C-alpha positions, 0 to 999 in steps of 0.5 A: 539154652536161653528162654524167651518170654512170649507176649500175647498181641495185647502184651500180656505174658503167655509163656516162655519158649526155647530160643529155637522156638522163638526164632521159628515164630519170628521167621514164620511172621507169627511173632515180632521181636520186642526186646533182643539180647544186645549184640547177639544175632541169629544168622542163616543163609538169607536171614539175620535177626536179633536173638530174641529175649521177648517176642510178641505174637502178631495175632491175639491168642485166647487163653483159658482162665487159670486160677492156679499156677501148676505146682512143681519142685522147680517152681518152689525153688524159684519161688523161694529164690533157691534159699532154704526156708529154715536157715537161709542158705542155698537150697537144693531140695524141696521139703514138705512142711507137713510130711507126706506120711502125715497127709501133707500134699505136693502143694504150694502152701505145703512145700518150701525150698530147703538145703539138704542138711536141714531137710534131713534134720527135719526128717519126718516131722513138722517144723514145730516138732523139729524145733525149726521155725520157717523164716518165711511162710510159703505162698501160692504164686499167681500163674503170671508170677510163676511164669515170670519167676521161671525166667530167672533173676538175671533175665527178669532184671533185664526186662522192661519195668512194666513187665518185670514186676510180679506181685509181692508175696502175701503177708503171713 
């Protein structure tokens, strides 16, 4: 199912919702369609609307300040663009830089995307102990970057330029 980006009334990104939820928000006049999928429409008995890609809320929603994006395995894979931090091939799993058995935590700075063979080869060691240097250092995305990255590369490329520019990764 397609995810739809939700913007606040001030055009700041808030979250992503399912297509069904986006259509309900538009039909209840709580949101307007800012950008639609070309050529696709949702039809009902008395209503026809474009399939929303980006919607904007009609009323401003106050959002509490969030310092950190919540960590998740999916978030790490998306942050690292599904590329292994050790060899650059397609990543399917998450590896702890400092293993959990050595006190490593589930955090943005201690986890990287990894392919299964490299994850197995590194095993219960640090990259230095295993002789497997990281191709890029892990970083902590801002909450807005994490939300935009969750849309995926294809969806992100189709958003307006002013909206689809997450902050660059900090230098290691």
